[in-house]
N, C-alpha and C positions, 0 to 999 in steps of 0.2 A: 634398448637400454642402456644407460647410462652407469657402469660398471662402479664409479666412485661414489652411486648413491644407493643407501638400503632401498631395497623393496616392501611393498605396504607389509607384506607377512614378516618383515624382519621388523619391523618398525612396532605390530603388535607385539610380538614375542618383547621387545625391550620395553614395553609400556607395561606388562602383564608384571614381568622380574619387578621392574621398580616399584611398581605397585604391593609386590608383596614385602621388598624390602621395607619398604614403610610401614606396612602391618606387624612387623617382628620387630621396631622400633632401632633397626639399622642403620636409616637415616634420622640421625637427631636434629642435623642443624634444618631438617622440615618439617620439625615437629615446629607448634605453635611456640614463640617465646612466651616465658613466664613472666605475669605483672610484674614491674619493678616496685620496691616498697617505696611507702608513701613517706619523702622525705618531712614532712611537715606531723606525722603521725596523727592526722585526722584534726588538724587545730585547722577549726573555723576561720582563722583570721590569717593563715600559712604565713604562721611570723617563725621566720628560719631561729632565733635564739629561742623556741619554744621546747623542742628536744632536751637540751643540753638543761633549761630551766627545770622539765620536769623530775630529768633525775638529779637533781642537786637540790631543790627543796621537798619533795615530795618521797624520793626514793627511787633508787636506780631499778627494783622490784615492784614498785608499787603497782596497785592497780586503780589505773583512771581513765574518768571516760568523762566527756563532755555531758553536761548536762543544763538543759534549757529553766530547768527549776532553781538554779542558782543566778539571783539578778542580780547584778551588777549596775547599778546609774551611774550618770555622771554627767558632764554637759558635752555636745558635741565638740565645743572648741574651747580651750581654756585659755577665755582672756585673762588672767592674773594665773599665769602656772605655775607662783610661789603658796598658791591656796585654791588646789581644783578639789571641788565635793566632790566624793564617793559615797553612795550609799550599799552596803552588800545584806542581802535578805536572803531566807531559801524558807521554804514547806519543808523541807526531809526533815524526818524523825530521828532521833538517836545520834545527832550532831555534836562531836567531840572536840572538832577544831577546824578556825577557818583562817587560810592564811589568803594575806593579799601581794602579789606581786605586779612586776611593771618589765613589759619586756625592753624596752629600749632606752630605761635609767640605767648611767654608771653603776648606782644602788640597787638593786632590782627587787629586792623583798623591804616589804612595807610594814610589816605587822604580823604577828601570830595571834588570837584571840581564840580563847576557850570560854564560851558561854557559861560555862557549867549549871548555875541553877537559873541563868537571862535566857530569854529568848537569842533565835541564831542569826543574830543582825547585827550591825553594826555601821556608824555612818562616821566621818572622819574628814580632811582636809588633808591633801600629800603635795609635795613637789616634782612637776613633772618637766624630764629634759627637753626634752621631744616627743612629736604626735607618736603614740604609741598603744598599745591592745594593753588595757589594764583587768586585771585576773583576780577571783576569788578563788580558791581551791577549798571545797567542805569536804572534812574528813567524817566520816560516819563510824557506826560503833565497828562493823564491820569490816573496817581497815579499806574500805572503799575510798578514794577520793573523786568528790565529783567536781566539776572546774566549768564555771561560767565567766564573761567578761563583755567591756565595752572598750570601743573606741573611742578613744577620746583626742581630735586635733590640736596641735600648740605651738605660739613660736618659738618657744622651747626657752630654754635658760633655767629655767626652777632649780635644778641642783647645786647650780656653780656661780652662785652671786650671795652677798650675804642676805640675811633681812632688819626690816628696819631697826628691831632693838640692838644689833650689834651694830649695827653703823652711828646710831646714837648712841649709846650707850647703858640706855636705860637698863638694859636687862639684869646689871647687876643688881639694880633696887627693888626688881618683882619676883625675882628667880623665885621659882618654885613654888607659888601663888597658886590657889586655884579657886576658881569662883565657879558654883555647881549649884545647880538645880531640880528638886524633883518635881515631874510633873503626874497628874493623875488620869493621863489619858495618854496615848503617842497614835501615829499615824500606822505603824507597826499589825496588822491585825492581830488578835488575839491579846495584845499587849496591856496589862493595866495600867502601869506606872512606865515612866520613860525618864531616864537621867541623862543628864546634859551637864558635864564638868567640862573646864577651858584650866590648861595648865602653863603659867607665864614662865616661857621658856626659848633661849633661842634656836635651839633645832639645829646646829650647825654641821653640816654634810662633811666635812673635813675637804673637800674640793674647792675653796677659796684658799686663795695663797695667806698663809701665815696662820691659820686660826684651825687647828684642829678637828677633829669630830667632838660633839659636846651635845648630847641628847637624852631625853628620857627614853629609859630604856627598859620600865617594868610597871605598872599600874595594876591594883588588884582593889574591887570594890566590895565589902564586908557589911553585911549587916548590922543589926543591935547585938547579936548575938558572938558576933566575930565571925559569922560562918561566911565562908568566903562565897561571890555569888559570880562573878564574874573574875577574870584574869588576862592581862594583856599584855604582849612584849613587842616594842617600840621600835622603831631603827631610823637612819639617817633622813629618808626622804618624807617623814610626816612633817608638816609646818611646821613654820614658827609660831608659839603662844598656839598648842595644839589643842583641837575641840574634840570630844568622843563624844558619839549618844549611844546607849546600851536602853533594850527595854526588858522588861520582866512581865513574867504571866500574872504573878501577884505584888502587889507594894510591899518592898521589904520592909521585915519587922524592925519597927526601932528608927526608921531610916537607913541611910549608909554611911560608913566612913570609908574615904579614899587614901590609901597608901602606896607608896610608890618611890623610887628611884631613880640618878639620871648613871649617865657613865662614870660621871666624876665621882660619885661616893653620896651627892648631895640629895635627901632626904626628901619625899613628898608627902604630906599628908591633911586630911580635911575631914571636918564632920558635915554630916547635909541632912537637914531633917526630912522628915516626911513632908507629901504634899498637904 
């Protein structure tokens, strides 16, 4: 027998001792490795900006879940990156706030919407700098954010070029004008009335040389008794001469009054009769 090699019985004793060490936890390197944390935090789009966006816009300790009940509709490809149509709606109950963000825009937050007496749905147009997830985060009364989204492809450049009215100077003559109409029906289920309004404004992002940020930042929709029905905070990515649609479960009493302002302090106000 070769004295440099252990015999069969020595091998068996060595294997039994090794198995005993493993059972007592003395061999941590042989234990199964713990699963690595998900860098995307469950994001179906697997977008690298998402974890930081979640903390910045929804709160560091906020309860967040991806939810198919939050519907975000938009084009697969943005033919005009300065006017990308988006609709958000949800069947969730007790909705307090809707926040819309875009992962790959230089300015990521598009708007905050508080439905108040309106339905949890909103349609609008925004500027898209490059292909990106477009997300709506819906906060319910229990404090949970429910997140849905859609992917919009684009040739890009929507945030870094000036709009038509800025280029031809016509924005000066139309600034703050409101064109609005109330409809007696809506494509949103359970809606008895829809308000569609346009505010004339250049909505400058501040990303074009020599043109500072200049945009509508607040709108409020009120009924004939001055009761606030819906509140909207908008930011630079919203499209030039923005158009918004709001839906209501019952027709607003006495029509509506729209009031607001831009970040330059200019006032916005208009009255819209019942349909």
